[in-house]
C-alpha positions as CSV (number, residue, x, y, z in Angstrom):
1,M,0.0,0.0,0.0
2,L,2.9,2.4,0.8
3,Q,4.5,1.6,-2.5
4,K,1.2,2.3,-4.2
5,N,0.8,5.6,-2.5
6,A,4.4,6.6,-3.4
7,C,3.7,5.7,-7.0
8,C,0.6,7.8,-7.0
9,R,2.4,10.8,-5.5
10,R,5.2,10.5,-8.1
11,L,2.7,10.3,-10.9
12,T,0.8,13.3,-9.6
13,S,4.0,15.4,-9.3
14,E,5.2,14.4,-12.7
15,N,1.9,15.1,-14.2
16,F,1.6,18.6,-12.7
17,V,5.3,19.4,-13.3
18,G,5.1,18.2,-16.8
19,G,2.1,20.5,-17.4
20,S,-0.3,17.7,-18.8
21,G,-3.8,18.5,-19.7
22,D,-7.1,18.3,-17.9
23,C,-7.6,14.7,-18.9
24,R,-4.6,13.6,-16.7
25,L,-5.9,15.6,-13.8
26,K,-9.3,13.9,-14.1
27,D,-7.6,10.5,-14.2
28,L,-5.7,11.3,-11.0
29,S,-8.8,12.5,-9.2
30,N,-10.5,9.3,-10.2
31,C,-7.5,7.2,-8.9
32,L,-7.6,9.1,-5.6
33,T,-11.3,8.5,-5.1
34,A,-10.7,4.8,-5.9
35,S,-7.9,4.6,-3.4
36,R,-10.1,6.2,-0.8
37,E,-12.8,3.7,-1.3
38,L,-10.3,0.9,-1.2
39,L,-9.0,2.2,2.2
40,K,-12.6,2.2,3.5
41,A,-13.0,-1.4,2.4
42,I,-9.7,-2.4,4.1
43,I,-10.8,-0.7,7.4
44,H,-14.0,-2.5,7.3
45,V,-12.3,-5.8,6.7
46,L,-9.7,-5.4,9.5
47,G,-12.2,-4.5,12.1
48,P,-11.4,-3.1,15.7
49,C,-8.9,-5.7,16.7
50,D,-5.8,-4.8,18.8
51,R,-3.5,-7.0,16.8
52,H,-4.0,-5.0,13.7
53,F,-3.4,-1.7,15.5
54,S,-0.2,-1.0,13.6
55,A,-1.8,-1.7,10.2
56,I,-4.8,0.4,11.1
57,S,-2.5,3.3,12.0
58,L,-0.8,3.0,8.7
59,V,-4.1,2.9,6.9
60,F,-5.2,6.1,8.7
61,A,-1.9,7.7,7.7
62,L,-2.4,6.6,4.2
63,H,-5.9,8.0,4.3
64,A,-4.6,11.3,5.5
65,E,-2.0,11.4,2.8
66,I,-4.6,10.6,0.1
67,Y,-6.9,13.4,1.5
68,H,-4.0,15.9,1.3
69,A,-3.2,14.7,-2.2
70,S,-6.8,15.2,-3.3
71,E,-6.9,18.7,-1.8
72,H,-3.6,19.6,-3.5
73,L,-5.1,18.2,-6.7
74,V,-8.1,20.3,-6.4
75,C,-5.9,23.4,-5.9
76,L,-3.9,22.5,-9.0
77,M,-7.1,22.1,-11.0
78,A,-8.3,25.5,-9.8
79,E,-5.0,27.1,-10.8
80,K,-5.1,25.3,-14.1
81,R,-8.7,26.6,-14.7
82,S,-7.6,30.1,-13.9
83,D,-4.6,29.9,-16.2
84,C,-6.9,28.5,-18.9
85,C,-9.4,31.4,-18.4
86,E,-6.6,34.0,-18.7
87,T,-5.3,32.4,-21.8
88,I,-8.9,32.3,-23.2
89,C,-9.4,35.9,-22.3
90,R,-6.2,36.9,-24.0
91,K,-7.2,34.9,-27.0
92,N,-10.6,36.5,-27.0
93,L,-9.1,40.0,-26.9
94,E,-6.8,39.2,-29.7
95,E,-9.6,37.7,-31.7
96,K,-11.8,40.8,-31.0
97,R,-9.0,43.0,-32.2
98,S,-8.6,41.0,-35.3
99,I,-12.3,40.9,-35.8
100,R,-12.6,44.6,-35.4
101,C,-9.8,45.1,-38.0
102,L,-11.7,42.8,-40.3
103,I,-15.1,44.4,-39.5
104,Q,-14.0,48.0,-40.3
105,P,-13.9,47.6,-44.0
106,I,-17.1,45.6,-43.8
107,I,-18.8,48.4,-42.0
108,K,-17.6,50.8,-44.6
109,E,-19.0,48.5,-47.3
110,L,-22.3,48.3,-45.4
111,Q,-22.6,52.0,-45.2
112,S,-22.0,52.3,-48.9
113,E,-24.4,49.5,-49.4
114,K,-27.0,51.3,-47.3
115,I,-26.6,54.4,-49.4
116,L,-27.0,52.3,-52.5
117,R,-30.0,50.6,-51.0
118,K,-31.7,53.9,-50.3
119,R,-30.9,55.0,-53.8
120,T,-32.2,51.7,-55.2
121,E,-35.4,52.0,-53.0
122,R,-36.0,55.4,-54.4
123,I,-35.5,54.1,-57.9
124,N,-37.7,51.1,-57.2
125,K,-40.4,53.4,-55.9
126,E,-40.3,55.4,-59.1
127,L,-40.2,52.2,-61.1
128,G,-43.2,50.9,-59.1
129,L,-45.2,54.0,-59.9
130,E,-44.3,53.7,-63.5
131,F,-45.2,50.0,-63.4
132,T,-48.5,50.8,-61.8
133,K,-49.2,53.3,-64.6
134,L,-48.2,50.7,-67.2
135,K,-50.3,48.1,-65.5
136,D,-53.4,50.4,-65.5
137,S,-52.8,51.2,-69.1
138,L,-52.3,47.5,-69.9
139,T,-55.6,46.7,-68.2
140,K,-57.4,49.4,-70.1
141,T,-55.9,48.3,-73.4
142,S,-56.7,44.6,-72.5
143,Q,-60.3,45.6,-71.7
144,E,-60.5,47.6,-75.0
145,L,-59.0,44.6,-76.8
146,E,-61.5,42.3,-75.1
147,N,-64.4,44.6,-76.1
148,E,-63.1,44.7,-79.6
149,R,-62.8,41.0,-79.7
150,R,-66.3,40.5,-78.4
151,S,-67.7,43.1,-80.8
152,R,-65.8,41.3,-83.6
153,E,-67.2,37.9,-82.5
154,V,-70.7,39.4,-82.3
155,A,-70.3,40.9,-85.8
156,E,-69.0,37.6,-87.2
157,K,-71.9,35.8,-85.5
158,M,-74.4,38.2,-87.0
159,C,-72.7,37.9,-90.4
160,S,-72.8,34.1,-90.2
161,D,-76.4,34.2,-89.0
162,L,-77.3,36.6,-91.8
163,S,-75.5,34.5,-94.4
164,R,-77.2,31.4,-93.1
165,E,-80.6,33.1,-93.0
166,Y,-80.0,34.4,-96.5
167,A,-79.2,30.9,-97.7
168,E,-82.3,29.5,-95.9
169,R,-84.5,32.3,-97.3
170,K,-83.0,31.8,-100.8
171,A,-83.7,28.1,-100.5
172,A,-87.2,28.9,-99.2
173,V,-87.8,31.3,-102.1
174,E,-86.7,28.7,-104.6
175,E,-89.0,26.2,-102.9
176,L,-91.8,28.7,-103.0
177,K,-91.1,29.3,-106.7
178,R,-91.3,25.6,-107.4
179,Q,-94.4,25.3,-105.3
180,F,-95.9,28.3,-107.1
181,V,-95.2,26.7,-110.4
182,K,-96.7,23.5,-109.2
183,V,-99.7,25.3,-107.7
184,Q,-100.2,27.1,-111.0
185,E,-100.2,23.8,-112.8
186,E,-102.6,22.4,-110.3
187,L,-104.8,25.5,-110.6
188,E,-104.9,25.1,-114.3
189,D,-105.8,21.5,-113.9
190,E,-108.4,22.4,-111.3
191,R,-109.7,25.2,-113.5
192,E,-110.2,22.8,-116.4
193,M,-111.8,20.3,-114.1
194,L,-114.1,23.1,-112.7
195,Q,-115.0,24.1,-116.2
196,I,-115.9,20.5,-117.0
197,A,-117.8,20.2,-113.7
198,D,-119.6,23.5,-114.3
199,E,-120.7,22.2,-117.7
200,W,-121.9,19.0,-116.2
201,R,-123.5,20.9,-113.3
202,E,-125.3,23.2,-115.7
203,E,-126.6,20.3,-117.8
204,R,-127.7,18.5,-114.6
205,V,-129.4,21.7,-113.3
206,Q,-131.2,22.1,-116.6
207,M,-132.3,18.5,-116.4
208,K,-133.4,19.0,-112.8
209,I,-135.3,22.2,-113.8
210,Y,-136.9,20.3,-116.7
211,E,-137.9,17.4,-114.4
212,A,-139.2,19.9,-111.9
213,K,-141.3,21.6,-114.5
214,L,-142.7,18.3,-115.7
215,E,-143.5,17.3,-112.1
216,F,-145.0,20.8,-111.5
217,E,-147.1,20.4,-114.6
218,E,-148.3,17.0,-113.4
219,K,-149.1,18.4,-110.0
220,S,-150.8,21.4,-111.5
221,A,-152.9,19.1,-113.7
222,V,-153.7,17.0,-110.5
223,V,-154.7,20.2,-108.7
224,D,-156.8,21.4,-111.7
225,R,-158.5,18.0,-111.7
226,L,-159.0,18.1,-108.0
227,R,-160.4,21.6,-108.3
228,N,-162.8,20.5,-111.0
229,E,-163.8,17.6,-108.8
230,L,-164.3,19.9,-105.9
231,E,-166.4,22.3,-108.0
232,A,-168.5,19.4,-109.3
233,F,-168.8,18.1,-105.8
234,L,-169.9,21.4,-104.5
235,T,-172.4,22.0,-107.3
236,A,-173.8,18.5,-106.8
237,K,-174.0,19.1,-103.1
238,R,-176.0,22.3,-103.6
239,T,-178.4,20.6,-106.1
240,E,-178.9,17.5,-104.0
241,E,-179.6,19.1,-100.6
242,P,-183.2,17.9,-100.3
243,E,-182.2,14.3,-100.9
244,A,-181.8,11.7,-98.1
245,D,-179.0,11.5,-95.6
246,D,-177.7,8.3,-97.3
247,E,-176.8,10.1,-100.4
248,D,-175.0,12.8,-98.3
249,G,-172.9,10.1,-96.7
250,E,-172.0,8.6,-100.1
251,S,-171.0,12.0,-101.5
252,Q,-168.9,12.7,-98.4
253,S,-167.3,9.2,-98.7
254,S,-166.5,9.9,-102.4
255,G,-164.9,13.2,-101.5
256,L,-162.9,11.6,-98.8
257,H,-161.8,8.9,-101.2
258,S,-160.6,11.6,-103.7
259,I,-158.8,13.4,-100.8
260,K,-157.0,10.1,-99.9
261,L,-155.9,9.6,-103.4
262,H,-154.6,13.1,-103.6
263,I,-152.7,12.6,-100.3
264,E,-151.2,9.3,-101.6
265,R,-150.0,11.1,-104.7
266,D,-148.5,13.8,-102.6
267,N,-146.6,11.2,-100.6
268,E,-145.3,9.6,-103.8
269,T,-144.1,13.0,-104.9
270,E,-142.4,13.5,-101.6
271,T,-140.6,10.1,-101.8
272,R,-139.4,11.0,-105.3
273,L,-138.0,14.3,-104.1
274,N,-136.2,12.4,-101.3
275,S,-134.8,9.9,-103.7
276,L,-133.6,12.8,-105.9
277,E,-131.9,14.4,-102.9
278,E,-130.1,11.2,-102.0
279,E,-128.9,10.8,-105.5
280,G,-127.6,14.3,-105.5
281,R,-125.7,13.7,-102.3
282,E,-124.1,10.4,-103.5
283,S,-122.9,11.9,-106.8
284,N,-119.2,12.8,-107.0
285,Y,-119.8,16.1,-108.7
286,G,-122.8,17.1,-106.5
287,D,-123.3,20.8,-105.9
288,R,-124.8,22.8,-103.1
289,A,-126.9,24.7,-105.6
290,V,-128.6,21.5,-106.8
291,Q,-129.3,20.5,-103.3
292,D,-130.7,23.9,-102.5
293,D,-132.9,23.7,-105.6
294,E,-134.1,20.3,-104.5
295,N,-134.8,21.5,-101.0
296,Y,-136.6,24.5,-102.4
297,M,-138.8,22.4,-104.7
298,K,-139.5,20.0,-101.9
299,G,-140.6,22.8,-99.6
300,L,-142.6,24.4,-102.3
301,W,-144.5,21.2,-103.0
302,K,-145.0,20.7,-99.3
303,R,-146.4,24.2,-98.9
304,M,-148.6,23.7,-102.0
305,L,-149.9,20.4,-100.7
306,S,-150.5,21.7,-97.3
307,D,-152.4,24.7,-98.7
308,S,-154.5,22.3,-100.9
309,K,-155.2,20.1,-97.9
310,D,-156.3,23.0,-95.9
311,A,-158.5,24.2,-98.7
312,I,-160.0,20.8,-99.1
313,A,-160.7,20.5,-95.4
314,Q,-162.3,23.9,-95.4
315,C,-164.4,22.9,-98.4
316,L,-165.8,19.9,-96.5
317,V,-167.5,22.0,-93.8
318,P,-171.2,21.1,-93.9
319,E,-172.5,24.7,-93.5
320,E,-174.8,25.6,-96.4
321,D,-174.4,29.3,-96.1
322,E,-170.7,29.4,-96.6
323,A,-170.5,26.9,-99.5
324,C,-170.4,29.6,-102.3
325,E,-167.8,31.6,-100.4
326,E,-165.6,28.5,-99.8
327,E,-165.8,27.5,-103.5
328,S,-164.7,31.0,-104.6
329,N,-161.9,31.0,-101.9
330,V,-160.7,27.6,-103.1
331,A,-160.6,28.7,-106.7
332,E,-158.7,31.9,-105.8
333,M,-156.3,30.0,-103.5
334,V,-155.5,27.5,-106.2
335,K,-155.0,30.2,-108.8
336,A,-152.8,32.3,-106.5
337,M,-150.8,29.2,-105.6
338,R,-150.2,28.3,-109.2
339,E,-149.1,31.9,-110.0
340,R,-146.8,31.9,-107.0
341,V,-145.2,28.6,-107.8
342,N,-144.6,29.6,-111.5
343,G,-143.1,32.9,-110.3
344,E,-140.8,31.2,-107.8
345,I,-139.7,28.6,-110.3
346,V,-138.8,31.2,-112.9
347,E,-137.0,33.4,-110.3
348,R,-135.1,30.4,-108.9
349,G,-134.1,29.1,-112.3
350,G,-132.8,32.6,-113.2
351,K,-130.6,32.7,-110.1
352,M,-129.3,29.3,-110.7
353,L,-128.3,30.1,-114.3
354,Q,-126.6,33.3,-113.1
355,S,-124.6,31.5,-110.4
356,H,-123.5,28.9,-112.9
357,V,-122.4,31.5,-115.4
358,Q,-120.3,33.3,-112.7
359,I,-118.5,30.1,-111.5
360,P,-116.0,29.8,-114.4
361,S,-114.8,33.4,-113.8
362,M,-113.7,32.4,-110.3
């Protein structure tokens, strides 16, 4: 242990004399702490026995030496730190001086740069104002250009629409011309067909008028015969008044029989008129004028027959005082009816001929 302690002291002295670094001092402090711990372990192993008194005294002496060595080491470390701080301060001062020498031209350059920066800022400000003006003018010109472009597009669109509309209208005009020519041809064909139909219609109307005249002559003959029968019947009735009631019944039955025959003939005439009307409707070239003529003739015959029936009914009244008046009234009614029928037939035929003459001019 004593040899070990001596070695430790020699090492510490050599280390501090030689001027080693902080690493060696740290190693020595670590060795001293390890030696101190080792002494504590030895004291604990030996215990408080009297036979080891000499060894214990040596251990305590060694412990005291180690303690002094550690304190001396601490002092040396403090001195070393102070020397290091002084050297560091000197180095820092020298570095500051060198840095100042280096910074002086940099400061001058910075001042010149500051002046240049202010100048550039002023120039940049002026350039910014000019750039703002240029930007405003650019926006205005871009807006004007956009407006011009839009107006040009609108004009182009209008021109294209007008050209397309012109082409469409031109095609429509050409189509209308073709249709007009076609319609003219169709009108010519229809006009020819209408002329032919008018000729057929006129012939048919003439035939209808002729047939109506024949039927009217037949009816007028029937009415004349009926009037003669009525006159004869009335004269016979006036002459045979004092005869028996049986003869009156026979005369009345004969009168009624003649009236029935007259009514049956009227019904036959009405059926013929209806058949003529149906034939006129079924024909391909039927005309409204022919149907109107047929309806007119039908109504005329109905009115004539109804007037004749009323006259016959009035003639059959058994009063003796009114017999002469009734006979004269019947004769006047039949005459007026014949004149009216003849006048209406002539007027209707003239209108029909006038209308058929005007149709081709249409």
